[in-house]
TIMARNU-131188 format. One record per atom (N, C-alpha, C): residue number from 1; y, x, z; residue in three letters. Coordinates in nm, 4 decimals. Layout:
<rs>
r resi = NUM&v = Y&u = X&w = Z&resn = ALA
...
</rs>
This chain:
<rs>
r resi = 1&v = -0.1194&u = 0.0824&w = 0.0000&resn = PRO
r resi = 1&v = 0.0000&u = 0.0000&w = 0.0000&resn = PRO
r resi = 1&v = 0.1255&u = 0.0866&w = 0.0000&resn = PRO
r resi = 2&v = 0.2292&u = 0.0354&w = -0.0619&resn = GLU
r resi = 2&v = 0.3538&u = 0.1101&w = -0.0676&resn = GLU
r resi = 2&v = 0.4333&u = 0.0956&w = 0.0608&resn = GLU
r resi = 3&v = 0.4068&u = -0.0071&w = 0.1382&resn = ARG
r resi = 3&v = 0.4864&u = -0.0338&w = 0.2563&resn = ARG
r resi = 3&v = 0.3951&u = -0.0488&w = 0.3771&resn = ARG
r resi = 4&v = 0.4312&u = 0.0142&w = 0.4847&resn = ALA
r resi = 4&v = 0.3536&u = 0.0014&w = 0.6080&resn = ALA
r resi = 4&v = 0.4321&u = -0.0845&w = 0.7062&resn = ALA
r resi = 5&v = 0.3634&u = -0.1584&w = 0.7866&resn = GLU
r resi = 5&v = 0.4279&u = -0.2410&w = 0.8886&resn = GLU
r resi = 5&v = 0.4015&u = -0.1819&w = 1.0256&resn = GLU
r resi = 6&v = 0.4975&u = -0.1938&w = 1.1153&resn = ARG
r resi = 6&v = 0.4835&u = -0.1454&w = 1.2516&resn = ARG
r resi = 6&v = 0.4281&u = -0.2585&w = 1.3366&resn = ARG
r resi = 7&v = 0.3230&u = -0.2307&w = 1.4112&resn = PHE
r resi = 7&v = 0.2578&u = -0.3343&w = 1.4911&resn = PHE
r resi = 7&v = 0.2924&u = -0.3259&w = 1.6384&resn = PHE
r resi = 8&v = 0.3702&u = -0.2268&w = 1.6819&resn = GLY
r resi = 8&v = 0.4059&u = -0.2172&w = 1.8221&resn = GLY
r resi = 8&v = 0.2917&u = -0.1732&w = 1.9106&resn = GLY
r resi = 9&v = 0.2051&u = -0.0866&w = 1.8602&resn = LEU
r resi = 9&v = 0.0948&u = -0.0370&w = 1.9417&resn = LEU
r resi = 9&v = 0.1473&u = 0.0631&w = 2.0433&resn = LEU
r resi = 10&v = 0.0686&u = 0.0876&w = 2.1462&resn = ASP
r resi = 10&v = 0.1114&u = 0.1767&w = 2.2526&resn = ASP
r resi = 10&v = 0.0909&u = 0.3242&w = 2.2204&resn = ASP
r resi = 11&v = 0.0446&u = 0.3561&w = 2.1007&resn = ALA
r resi = 11&v = 0.0233&u = 0.4949&w = 2.0601&resn = ALA
r resi = 11&v = 0.0494&u = 0.5071&w = 1.9113&resn = ALA
r resi = 12&v = 0.0818&u = 0.6285&w = 1.8657&resn = ASP
r resi = 12&v = 0.0991&u = 0.6511&w = 1.7229&resn = ASP
r resi = 12&v = -0.0366&u = 0.6461&w = 1.6551&resn = ASP
r resi = 13&v = -0.0389&u = 0.5915&w = 1.5343&resn = VAL
r resi = 13&v = -0.1626&u = 0.5810&w = 1.4586&resn = VAL
r resi = 13&v = -0.1412&u = 0.6517&w = 1.3249&resn = VAL
r resi = 14&v = -0.2155&u = 0.7575&w = 1.3027&resn = THR
r resi = 14&v = -0.2101&u = 0.8269&w = 1.1748&resn = THR
r resi = 14&v = -0.3512&u = 0.8676&w = 1.1371&resn = THR
r resi = 15&v = -0.3735&u = 0.8819&w = 1.0098&resn = ASP
r resi = 15&v = -0.5029&u = 0.9289&w = 0.9622&resn = ASP
r resi = 15&v = -0.4809&u = 1.0042&w = 0.8317&resn = ASP
r resi = 16&v = -0.3970&u = 1.1073&w = 0.8388&resn = LYS
r resi = 16&v = -0.3715&u = 1.1961&w = 0.7250&resn = LYS
r resi = 16&v = -0.3313&u = 1.1192&w = 0.5998&resn = LYS
r resi = 17&v = -0.2475&u = 1.0163&w = 0.6158&resn = GLY
r resi = 17&v = -0.1971&u = 0.9415&w = 0.5025&resn = GLY
r resi = 17&v = -0.2896&u = 0.8336&w = 0.4486&resn = GLY
r resi = 18&v = -0.4094&u = 0.8223&w = 0.5035&resn = ARG
r resi = 18&v = -0.5020&u = 0.7178&w = 0.4577&resn = ARG
r resi = 18&v = -0.4753&u = 0.5880&w = 0.5320&resn = ARG
r resi = 19&v = -0.5236&u = 0.4790&w = 0.4755&resn = ALA
r resi = 19&v = -0.5119&u = 0.3493&w = 0.5416&resn = ALA
r resi = 19&v = -0.5921&u = 0.3510&w = 0.6709&resn = ALA
r resi = 20&v = -0.5369&u = 0.2911&w = 0.7745&resn = VAL
r resi = 20&v = -0.6054&u = 0.2814&w = 0.9032&resn = VAL
r resi = 20&v = -0.6265&u = 0.1331&w = 0.9318&resn = VAL
r resi = 21&v = -0.7498&u = 0.0849&w = 0.9201&resn = PRO
r resi = 21&v = -0.7751&u = -0.0577&w = 0.9427&resn = PRO
r resi = 21&v = -0.7467&u = -0.0989&w = 1.0871&resn = PRO
r resi = 22&v = -0.7012&u = -0.2212&w = 1.1029&resn = HIS
r resi = 22&v = -0.6821&u = -0.2759&w = 1.2371&resn = HIS
r resi = 22&v = -0.7502&u = -0.4120&w = 1.2417&resn = HIS
r resi = 23&v = -0.7780&u = -0.4568&w = 1.3609&resn = GLY
r resi = 23&v = -0.8439&u = -0.5855&w = 1.3760&resn = GLY
r resi = 23&v = -0.7834&u = -0.6667&w = 1.4888&resn = GLY
r resi = 24&v = -0.7623&u = -0.7939&w = 1.4622&resn = SER
r resi = 24&v = -0.7122&u = -0.8870&w = 1.5627&resn = SER
r resi = 24&v = -0.7869&u = -1.0185&w = 1.5463&resn = SER
r resi = 25&v = -0.8314&u = -1.0756&w = 1.6571&resn = ARG
r resi = 25&v = -0.8941&u = -1.2073&w = 1.6494&resn = ARG
r resi = 25&v = -0.7859&u = -1.3098&w = 1.6135&resn = ARG
r resi = 26&v = -0.8210&u = -1.4145&w = 1.5388&resn = PRO
r resi = 26&v = -0.7214&u = -1.5122&w = 1.4940&resn = PRO
r resi = 26&v = -0.6404&u = -1.5758&w = 1.6063&resn = PRO
r resi = 27&v = -0.6988&u = -1.5896&w = 1.7248&resn = GLU
r resi = 27&v = -0.6227&u = -1.6502&w = 1.8350&resn = GLU
r resi = 27&v = -0.5153&u = -1.5574&w = 1.8901&resn = GLU
r resi = 28&v = -0.5140&u = -1.4304&w = 1.8467&resn = PHE
r resi = 28&v = -0.4115&u = -1.3349&w = 1.8893&resn = PHE
r resi = 28&v = -0.3136&u = -1.3027&w = 1.7768&resn = PHE
r resi = 29&v = -0.3121&u = -1.3889&w = 1.6753&resn = VAL
r resi = 29&v = -0.2167&u = -1.3791&w = 1.5652&resn = VAL
r resi = 29&v = -0.1293&u = -1.5035&w = 1.5715&resn = VAL
r resi = 30&v = 0.0009&u = -1.4853&w = 1.5616&resn = GLY
r resi = 30&v = 0.0924&u = -1.5983&w = 1.5668&resn = GLY
r resi = 30&v = 0.2003&u = -1.5841&w = 1.4620&resn = GLY
r resi = 31&v = 0.2957&u = -1.6748&w = 1.4663&resn = LEU
r resi = 31&v = 0.4082&u = -1.6689&w = 1.3750&resn = LEU
r resi = 31&v = 0.5170&u = -1.5838&w = 1.4365&resn = LEU
r resi = 32&v = 0.5695&u = -1.4911&w = 1.3599&resn = GLY
r resi = 32&v = 0.6766&u = -1.4039&w = 1.4072&resn = GLY
r resi = 32&v = 0.8033&u = -1.4301&w = 1.3282&resn = GLY
r resi = 33&v = 0.8912&u = -1.3330&w = 1.3292&resn = ASP
r resi = 33&v = 1.0121&u = -1.3434&w = 1.2482&resn = ASP
r resi = 33&v = 1.0231&u = -1.2169&w = 1.1627&resn = ASP
r resi = 34&v = 1.1276&u = -1.2099&w = 1.0840&resn = ALA
r resi = 34&v = 1.1414&u = -1.0997&w = 0.9884&resn = ALA
r resi = 34&v = 1.1496&u = -0.9633&w = 1.0558&resn = ALA
r resi = 35&v = 1.1827&u = -0.9587&w = 1.1852&resn = THR
r resi = 35&v = 1.1935&u = -0.8293&w = 1.2529&resn = THR
r resi = 35&v = 1.0660&u = -0.7912&w = 1.3267&resn = THR
r resi = 36&v = 0.9765&u = -0.8869&w = 1.3513&resn = THR
r resi = 36&v = 0.8577&u = -0.8561&w = 1.4306&resn = THR
r resi = 36&v = 0.7264&u = -0.8851&w = 1.3604&resn = THR
r resi = 37&v = 0.7318&u = -0.9387&w = 1.2426&resn = GLY
r resi = 37&v = 0.6077&u = -0.9804&w = 1.1804&resn = GLY
r resi = 37&v = 0.5789&u = -0.9158&w = 1.0468&resn = GLY
r resi = 38&v = 0.4568&u = -0.9352&w = 1.0026&resn = VAL
r resi = 38&v = 0.4100&u = -0.8873&w = 0.8735&resn = VAL
r resi = 38&v = 0.4329&u = -0.9991&w = 0.7717&resn = VAL
r resi = 39&v = 0.5018&u = -0.9710&w = 0.6614&resn = PRO
r resi = 39&v = 0.5245&u = -1.0747&w = 0.5609&resn = PRO
r resi = 39&v = 0.3921&u = -1.1266&w = 0.5040&resn = PRO
r resi = 40&v = 0.3805&u = -1.2574&w = 0.4932&resn = ALA
r resi = 40&v = 0.2591&u = -1.3199&w = 0.4413&resn = ALA
r resi = 40&v = 0.2964&u = -1.4532&w = 0.3771&resn = ALA
r resi = 41&v = 0.2007&u = -1.5132&w = 0.3102&resn = THR
r resi = 41&v = 0.2202&u = -1.6440&w = 0.2487&resn = THR
r resi = 41&v = 0.1093&u = -1.7370&w = 0.2970&resn = THR
r resi = 42&v = 0.1487&u = -1.8513&w = 0.3533&resn = VAL
r resi = 42&v = 0.0513&u = -1.9503&w = 0.3992&resn = VAL
r resi = 42&v = -0.0173&u = -2.0109&w = 0.2771&resn = VAL
r resi = 43&v = -0.1510&u = -2.0113&w = 0.2795&resn = THR
r resi = 43&v = -0.2267&u = -2.0708&w = 0.1694&resn = THR
r resi = 43&v = -0.2928&u = -2.2019&w = 0.2097&resn = THR
r resi = 44&v = -0.3190&u = -2.2207&w = 0.3403&resn = SER
r resi = 44&v = -0.3731&u = -2.3488&w = 0.3866&resn = SER
r resi = 44&v = -0.3603&u = -2.3596&w = 0.5374&resn = SER
r resi = 45&v = -0.3624&u = -2.4848&w = 0.5846&resn = VAL
r resi = 45&v = -0.3598&u = -2.5132&w = 0.7286&resn = VAL
r resi = 45&v = -0.4642&u = -2.6202&w = 0.7555&resn = VAL
r resi = 46&v = -0.5544&u = -2.5918&w = 0.8489&resn = ALA
r resi = 46&v = -0.6565&u = -2.6902&w = 0.8881&resn = ALA
r resi = 46&v = -0.6227&u = -2.7393&w = 1.0279&resn = ALA
r resi = 47&v = -0.6085&u = -2.8706&w = 1.0418&resn = ASP
r resi = 47&v = -0.5794&u = -2.9306&w = 1.1713&resn = ASP
r resi = 47&v = -0.7116&u = -2.9644&w = 1.2387&resn = ASP
r resi = 48&v = -0.7412&u = -2.8975&w = 1.3511&resn = LEU
r resi = 48&v = -0.8669&u = -2.9181&w = 1.4233&resn = LEU
r resi = 48&v = -0.8462&u = -2.9944&w = 1.5536&resn = LEU
r resi = 49&v = -0.7382&u = -3.0716&w = 1.5614&resn = GLY
r resi = 49&v = -0.7114&u = -3.1474&w = 1.6838&resn = GLY
r resi = 49&v = -0.6237&u = -3.0672&w = 1.7786&resn = GLY
r resi = 50&v = -0.6856&u = -2.9948&w = 1.8688&resn = ARG
r resi = 50&v = -0.6087&u = -2.9150&w = 1.9653&resn = ARG
r resi = 50&v = -0.5574&u = -2.7836&w = 1.9078&resn = ARG
r resi = 51&v = -0.6055&u = -2.7493&w = 1.7901&resn = ARG
r resi = 51&v = -0.5661&u = -2.6217&w = 1.7289&resn = ARG
r resi = 51&v = -0.5431&u = -2.6409&w = 1.5798&resn = ARG
r resi = 52&v = -0.4655&u = -2.5493&w = 1.5252&resn = ARG
r resi = 52&v = -0.4440&u = -2.5439&w = 1.3812&resn = ARG
r resi = 52&v = -0.4864&u = -2.4052&w = 1.3341&resn = ARG
r resi = 53&v = -0.5660&u = -2.3995&w = 1.2286&resn = VAL
r resi = 53&v = -0.6074&u = -2.2717&w = 1.1719&resn = VAL
r resi = 53&v = -0.5250&u = -2.2489&w = 1.0454&resn = VAL
r resi = 54&v = -0.4470&u = -2.1423&w = 1.0492&resn = VAL
r resi = 54&v = -0.3614&u = -2.1067&w = 0.9361&resn = VAL
r resi = 54&v = -0.4287&u = -1.9947&w = 0.8592&resn = VAL
r resi = 55&v = -0.4376&u = -2.0121&w = 0.7299&resn = ARG
r resi = 55&v = -0.4900&u = -1.9072&w = 0.6417&resn = ARG
r resi = 55&v = -0.3707&u = -1.8564&w = 0.5624&resn = ARG
r resi = 56&v = -0.3515&u = -1.7246&w = 0.5656&resn = ALA
r resi = 56&v = -0.2373&u = -1.6656&w = 0.4956&resn = ALA
r resi = 56&v = -0.2809&u = -1.5388&w = 0.4229&resn = ALA
r resi = 57&v = -0.2026&u = -1.4977&w = 0.3257&resn = ARG
r resi = 57&v = -0.2275&u = -1.3737&w = 0.2521&resn = ARG
r resi = 57&v = -0.1120&u = -1.2783&w = 0.2753&resn = ARG
r resi = 58&v = -0.1477&u = -1.1549&w = 0.3072&resn = ALA
r resi = 58&v = -0.0512&u = -1.0455&w = 0.3172&resn = ALA
r resi = 58&v = -0.1011&u = -0.9395&w = 0.2196&resn = ALA
r resi = 59&v = -0.0377&u = -0.9308&w = 0.1040&resn = GLY
r resi = 59&v = -0.0901&u = -0.8422&w = -0.0001&resn = GLY
r resi = 59&v = -0.2238&u = -0.8958&w = -0.0459&resn = GLY
r resi = 60&v = -0.3257&u = -0.8093&w = -0.0433&resn = ASP
r resi = 60&v = -0.4589&u = -0.8539&w = -0.0855&resn = ASP
r resi = 60&v = -0.5471&u = -0.8923&w = 0.0332&resn = ASP
r resi = 61&v = -0.4891&u = -0.8995&w = 0.1525&resn = GLN
r resi = 61&v = -0.5648&u = -0.9326&w = 0.2731&resn = GLN
r resi = 61&v = -0.5467&u = -1.0786&w = 0.3133&resn = GLN
r resi = 62&v = -0.6563&u = -1.1434&w = 0.3518&resn = VAL
r resi = 62&v = -0.6500&u = -1.2789&w = 0.4067&resn = VAL
r resi = 62&v = -0.6470&u = -1.2660&w = 0.5583&resn = VAL
r resi = 63&v = -0.5530&u = -1.3335&w = 0.6211&resn = ILE
r resi = 63&v = -0.5377&u = -1.3285&w = 0.7666&resn = ILE
r resi = 63&v = -0.5390&u = -1.4713&w = 0.8189&resn = ILE
r resi = 64&v = -0.6174&u = -1.4937&w = 0.9242&resn = HIS
r resi = 64&v = -0.6229&u = -1.6249&w = 0.9886&resn = HIS
r resi = 64&v = -0.5489&u = -1.6194&w = 1.1217&resn = HIS
r resi = 65&v = -0.4826&u = -1.7278&w = 1.1540&resn = ALA
r resi = 65&v = -0.4165&u = -1.7430&w = 1.2831&resn = ALA
r resi = 65&v = -0.4581&u = -1.8774&w = 1.3416&resn = ALA
r resi = 66&v = -0.4888&u = -1.8804&w = 1.4695&resn = VAL
r resi = 66&v = -0.5215&u = -2.0049&w = 1.5385&resn = VAL
r resi = 66&v = -0.4034&u = -2.0378&w = 1.6291&resn = VAL
r resi = 67&v = -0.3407&u = -2.1519&w = 1.6021&resn = LEU
r resi = 67&v = -0.2195&u = -2.1919&w = 1.6738&resn = LEU
r resi = 67&v = -0.2434&u = -2.3213&w = 1.7501&resn = LEU
r resi = 68&v = -0.1684&u = -2.3435&w = 1.8579&resn = PRO
r resi = 68&v = -0.1828&u = -2.4693&w = 1.9332&resn = PRO
r resi = 68&v = -0.1420&u = -2.5894&w = 1.8480&resn = PRO
r resi = 69&v = -0.1996&u = -2.7065&w = 1.8799&resn = GLU
r resi = 69&v = -0.1644&u = -2.8278&w = 1.8064&resn = GLU
r resi = 69&v = -0.0135&u = -2.8512&w = 1.8151&resn = GLU
r resi = 70&v = 0.0401&u = -2.9066&w = 1.7104&resn = GLY
r resi = 70&v = 0.1827&u = -2.9372&w = 1.7074&resn = GLY
r resi = 70&v = 0.2716&u = -2.8205&w = 1.6683&resn = GLY
r resi = 71&v = 0.2162&u = -2.7010&w = 1.6557&resn = THR
r resi = 71&v = 0.2968&u = -2.5861&w = 1.6147&resn = THR
r resi = 71&v = 0.3384&u = -2.6061&w = 1.4694&resn = THR
r resi = 72&v = 0.4702&u = -2.6061&w = 1.4434&resn = PRO
r resi = 72&v = 0.5126&u = -2.6219&w = 1.3045&resn = PRO
r resi = 72&v = 0.4769&u = -2.4971&w = 1.2232&resn = PRO
r resi = 73&v = 0.4209&u = -2.5186&w = 1.1057&resn = VAL
r resi = 73&v = 0.3840&u = -2.4088&w = 1.0168&resn = VAL
r resi = 73&v = 0.4544&u = -2.4322&w = 0.8840&resn = VAL
r resi = 74&v = 0.5475&u = -2.3433&w = 0.8490&resn = PRO
r resi = 74&v = 0.6162&u = -2.3613&w = 0.7213&resn = PRO
r resi = 74&v = 0.5216&u = -2.3369&w = 0.6037&resn = PRO
r resi = 75&v = 0.5492&u = -2.4024&w = 0.4935&resn = GLU
r resi = 75&v = 0.4728&u = -2.3760&w = 0.3714&resn = GLU
r resi = 75&v = 0.5285&u = -2.2502&w = 0.3072&resn = GLU
r resi = 76&v = 0.4423&u = -2.1729&w = 0.2454&resn = GLY
r resi = 76&v = 0.4879&u = -2.0545&w = 0.1732&resn = GLY
r resi = 76&v = 0.5089&u = -1.9331&w = 0.2610&resn = GLY
r resi = 77&v = 0.6201&u = -1.8609&w = 0.2420&resn = PRO
r resi = 77&v = 0.6413&u = -1.7336&w = 0.3116&resn = PRO
r resi = 77&v = 0.6589&u = -1.7495&w = 0.4633&resn = PRO
r resi = 78&v = 0.5918&u = -1.6625&w = 0.5379&resn = VAL
r resi = 78&v = 0.6040&u = -1.6551&w = 0.6843&resn = VAL
r resi = 78&v = 0.5958&u = -1.5084&w = 0.7241&resn = VAL
r resi = 79&v = 0.6094&u = -1.4827&w = 0.8520&resn = HIS
r resi = 79&v = 0.5822&u = -1.3510&w = 0.9088&resn = HIS
r resi = 79&v = 0.4797&u = -1.3716&w = 1.0194&resn = HIS
r resi = 80&v = 0.3729&u = -1.2931&w = 1.0169&resn = LEU
r resi = 80&v = 0.2674&u = -1.3033&w = 1.1172&resn = LEU
r resi = 80&v = 0.2867&u = -1.1954&w = 1.2225&resn = LEU
r resi = 81&v = 0.2733&u = -1.2338&w = 1.3474&resn = ALA
r resi = 81&v = 0.2883&u = -1.1403&w = 1.4592&resn = ALA
r resi = 81&v = 0.1523&u = -1.1191&w = 1.5243&resn = ALA
r resi = 82&v = 0.1231&u = -0.9943&w = 1.5573&resn = PHE
r resi = 82&v = -0.0038&u = -0.9570&w = 1.6192&resn = PHE
r resi = 82&v = 0.0210&u = -0.9170&w = 1.7636&resn = PHE
r resi = 83&v = -0.0606&u = -0.9665&w = 1.8553&resn = ASP
r resi = 83&v = -0.0510&u = -0.9276&w = 1.9959&resn = ASP
r resi = 83&v = -0.1014&u = -0.7839&w = 2.0066&resn = ASP
r resi = 84&v = -0.0101&u = -0.6883&w = 2.0228&resn = HIS
r resi = 84&v = -0.0494&u = -0.5465&w = 2.0209&resn = HIS
r resi = 84&v = -0.1457&u = -0.5103&w = 2.1333&resn = HIS
r resi = 85&v = -0.1456&u = -0.5883&w = 2.2412&resn = ARG
r resi = 85&v = -0.2397&u = -0.5599&w = 2.3508&resn = ARG
r resi = 85&v = -0.3823&u = -0.5964&w = 2.3122&resn = ARG
r resi = 86&v = -0.3957&u = -0.6781&w = 2.2100&resn = ARG
r resi = 86&v = -0.5278&u = -0.7255&w = 2.1682&resn = ARG
r resi = 86&v = -0.5649&u = -0.6779&w = 2.0273&resn = ARG
r resi = 87&v = -0.4858&u = -0.5868&w = 1.9710&resn = THR
r resi = 87&v = -0.5123&u = -0.5330&w = 1.8382&resn = THR
r resi = 87&v = -0.5925&u = -0.4048&w = 1.8517&resn = THR
r resi = 88&v = -0.6927&u = -0.3910&w = 1.7686&resn = ARG
r resi = 88&v = -0.7785&u = -0.2717&w = 1.7708&resn = ARG
r resi = 88&v = -0.7607&u = -0.1950&w = 1.6406&resn = ARG
r resi = 89&v = -0.7644&u = -0.0630&w = 1.6494&resn = VAL
r resi = 89&v = -0.7481&u = 0.0244&w = 1.5337&resn = VAL
r resi = 89&v = -0.8779&u = 0.1005&w = 1.5125&resn = VAL
r resi = 90&v = -0.9155&u = 0.1170&w = 1.3867&resn = TYR
r resi = 90&v = -1.0426&u = 0.1807&w = 1.3526&resn = TYR
r resi = 90&v = -1.0197&u = 0.3038&w = 1.2668&resn = TYR
r resi = 91&v = -1.1018&u = 0.4051&w = 1.2871&resn = ALA
r resi = 91&v = -1.1006&u = 0.5261&w = 1.2042&resn = ALA
r resi = 91&v = -1.2456&u = 0.5563&w = 1.1673&resn = ALA
r resi = 92&v = -1.2705&u = 0.5724&w = 1.0395&resn = ASP
r resi = 92&v = -1.4058&u = 0.5982&w = 0.9905&resn = ASP
r resi = 92&v = -1.5061&u = 0.4928&w = 1.0383&resn = ASP
r resi = 93&v = -1.4601&u = 0.3673&w = 1.0496&resn = GLY
r resi = 93&v = -1.5494&u = 0.2593&w = 1.0873&resn = GLY
r resi = 93&v = -1.5728&u = 0.2437&w = 1.2369&resn = GLY
r resi = 94&v = -1.5116&u = 0.3302&w = 1.3168&resn = TRP
r resi = 94&v = -1.5299&u = 0.3257&w = 1.4625&resn = TRP
r resi = 94&v = -1.3990&u = 0.2933&w = 1.5312&resn = TRP
r resi = 95&v = -1.4086&u = 0.2283&w = 1.6463&resn = LEU
r resi = 95&v = -1.2911&u = 0.1975&w = 1.7252&resn = LEU
r resi = 95&v = -1.2220&u = 0.3257&w = 1.7657&resn = LEU
r resi = 96&v = -1.0934&u = 0.3393&w = 1.7338&resn = ALA
r resi = 96&v = -1.0171&u = 0.4601&w = 1.7682&resn = ALA
r resi = 96&v = -0.9503&u = 0.4412&w = 1.9035&resn = ALA
r resi = 97&v = -0.9356&u = 0.5489&w = 1.9759&resn = GLU
r resi = 97&v = -0.8683&u = 0.5450&w = 2.1044&resn = GLU
r resi = 97&v = -0.7505&u = 0.6407&w = 2.1016&resn = GLU
r resi = 98&v = -0.6483&u = 0.6130&w = 2.1813&resn = ALA
r resi = 98&v = -0.5301&u = 0.6996&w = 2.1853&resn = ALA
r resi = 98&v = -0.5710&u = 0.8416&w = 2.2182&resn = ALA
r resi = 99&v = -0.5127&u = 0.9364&w = 2.1453&resn = GLY
r resi = 99&v = -0.5398&u = 1.0766&w = 2.1724&resn = GLY
r resi = 99&v = -0.6609&u = 1.1319&w = 2.1005&resn = GLY
r resi = 100&v = -0.7284&u = 1.0483&w = 2.0194&resn = THR
r resi = 100&v = -0.8464&u = 1.1000&w = 1.9474&resn = THR
r resi = 100&v = -0.8178&u = 1.1119&w = 1.8005&resn = THR
</rs>
């Protein structure tokens, strides 16, 4: 990707210029704003009663977010926010830890 997004992790993440995959469960992804979120486009919203499952695309990645019922979800462009305390970073397929 030409553009990297800052996720607010508690440590620097580098891997010699290569992509560093991260993982977040959908319940720890929410709607952010232009200063705190990753630009994405909503492709669908499923209303499950107490929760809404949002499917969005950020580049070539599909990202799901699980939001409480009644949460307004705009159509089209949004910014997705990741709970940095619950985001995991991987290197060579393994969970990476700070300082390694």
